[in-house]
N, C-alpha and C positions, 0 to 999 in steps of 0.2 A: 246782981249785974253779970258777974258772969253767965251767968244763965244765957237772961239774955244776949250777951252780946252772941254765943255759940248759937243760939235761936239762928242771930241774924247773919250767923259766919253760915249756915249750914242753908236758908234760904238763898242769899246769895249765887253758893255752889249750884243751887239746884238748879239757878237762872240762869249765870252767865258759863259755870262752869261745866255742869252735866245736860241739862235742858236746851240751851244753846246750839252747841255742839248737835245733840243728838236731832235735833232739828233739820241743821245744816245738812245732817247726812243722807235726812228721810226724803230731802229736796233731793242730793243727787241721785242718789236710787232714783227717783225717778227720770231726771235728766239722761242719764247716763242709759237709761231702757228707752228712751223716746227719742230723744237726740242721737246718743251713740248705735242704739238698737241693738246692744249687750249686755251680758248678766253682768249685774255691779255687783256683785257682791265680791269677786276677788279684787274689783280696784279699790272696794271700801275696808275691805280688809287692809291692803296695803296704806291706805290714807291713812286710818289708824294707827299704821307700826308706824308710820312715816312721821308721824304728827307726836307720838310717844318720844321717838329720836328726839325733835327738837323741842319739848319741854324740858328733857336732860340735860340737852346743851343750853338752851337759856333761862334755869333756874334762878340765874342771878338778877335778871327783872323784875323777880317775885319781891314786893315790897310788902304788901299785905294779902288777907283773905281774897279781897276782892281782884286783886293781879292778877294770883295765880290762876283765878278763873277767865279773867282774859287771856291770861296765857296760854289753857287751852282751846278757847274758842277759836283765839286768831291761828296757833298752831296746826288746827283741821285746816283751814282755809289755804295756806301755805303750802301742807300737804297735800292738797288736793289739785290745786295748783301745780304743783311739781309731777304729781300722778297722769294726770289728765292732759297736759301741755301735748307727750308723745302722741297723745291717742287723738286728740280735735287736732292736733297739726297746727295751728295758727292761734297766736297769744291774745287777739282782741276775742277772737270768738269762746278760746278757752275762759276770759277773763267774765266772757257776755253768760255763758253757761253757770258761772258760779255763783253770776247774780242773779239770775232765774232760780237756780235750787237754795238761794236762801232766802228768797222772796217766800217762794212757793212752800219752805218750809218752815217759817215763825210766822207768813198772814194766814194762822189758823183761827177758828172762832171762837176759842178759849181768849188770844190774841186781841181779837176785835171788841169781845165783848169787853175786855178790861179797859182798853182805852174808851168807848164808848161810856162805862161808867164814869171812868176818869171827866171824861166832856161834861156827860148830862150833872155830873157831882157840880161843877164850876158855872154851869149855866147862869148868864149876864155875872159872873162875880171872875174877874180875871185874876182878882189878888189871892183866890181860892186855888187857884192852877198854879198862880206864881209861886204860891206855899206847896203844891204839889211837887212841880219841877224840881226846886231845891232839896228836896225830901228825896226825889229819884236820883236827882245828881252825886247827893252824899254818898248813896248807895256804890256808885263807881269805886272809891276807894281814893288814896293818896295820887295815883298814878294819872289821875284826870286832875289838870289845874283847871277852874271855871270862876267865872262871877256870873252874876245877874241880877244886870243893872233895871231897876224899876223906875218910870218916871211916870209922877202924877202931872197930870193937866188938866185946865178948868174943862174942858172937852169930855176927859176922861182919862185913861192911863197906858203902857206899852210898858213890858220888860221885853229883856230876850237873855235865855240861855247861852254865855259866849264860855265856849274852849278855847283856854290858849294852848290847854298840852295836855296829848288821848293817846294814852295807851297804845292803841289800835295804829294807830298813823305811825306812832313812833316805831314799832313793833315791827312793822312792812319795812318802813323803811331801813330798819337795823339788815333785812333779807334782800334788801336790793328790789324790793317790786312794793313801793310804796301807791300803786297805781292799781293793789288790790284792796285799798282800802275803801271805794266806795260800793266794793260790796256789802259792807257794813252801813254804808252812809245811807245808801236806798233804802233800807229798812224804816228810816224816818218818814218816810213819805206816806207810809202806811197811816201814821197819828195826824201829819196835816194833813193829809187830805180828806180825813173825815170830819176837819171841823168844818161848821156850818155858820157863818155869820150871826144867819139872822135867827138860829135855833138857839146857839151858845153865848150869841154876845160878843164874842170874839174873833178875831179873822188871825190868821199866819200870813205874814204878809213875804212874800215869795222870793217879792224883788230885793228884800234886804237878807234873804238866807243864802248861809255860805259854809261850807266845812272845806278844812285840810283837804280832806279827800280828793277835792276838784281844786285844788293849788291853792284856796287862800289862809294865809296865816293864822287864820282863826274860824270858831265852828261858832258859826251863828243862827238863833233860832228866836227870830222875832214876832213875839204875839202883840197884837194890839185890838183896844178897845173896842168894842163897834161905836160909832158917834148915837146918842140919842137924840133925836128930834125934836126940836120943841113943840108941840101941838097950840095952833092958834085959836086964839081965844075969839068967843063969840062977840 
């Protein structure tokens, strides 16, 4: 049992604590070259060093293995903001640069393949997608407080992942930078824009989508099962 826990912690660290910051930095390199027309290497080194300092100061925020990983990722975002703001000169433009860097870094073929496989495996089966979502949310650890209300109706069913407490938003708020939360919120658009109601049998209700990064008290990710039309009898 301890062996499985160790493997699970390693996988989480690879995804949240190693892979995600690395992908973000990859995106930053590209943005610094194209938008700022500068050699990214010195800035990337400065960002890495600043992130290490932030992690040392914020060790108290670590409650479990996943939160250690979340700290690694968010510290790189705050560090990048601090390093790049003087270079860009405008807060809004700096945030946009970070958002583009994150999206460019994580929106890889492997990411899209994984998401496509998740949606395909849940085709016409919203309950299966619900089970996948609840499993995924558990991987985020104790610093994310969430529920997954599931409603069954005669014409179908719907569920939503609802996050009451988000490490990312809390961390950025502690650093007086809650406006950086959307840098991570925007990643959600990768998977929900891939949902095709006619193909998958369910839809993402964008009208009810909310995140703390955009000022909502709770993050809401609503999935609605497509209503199956009854065939008329001759």
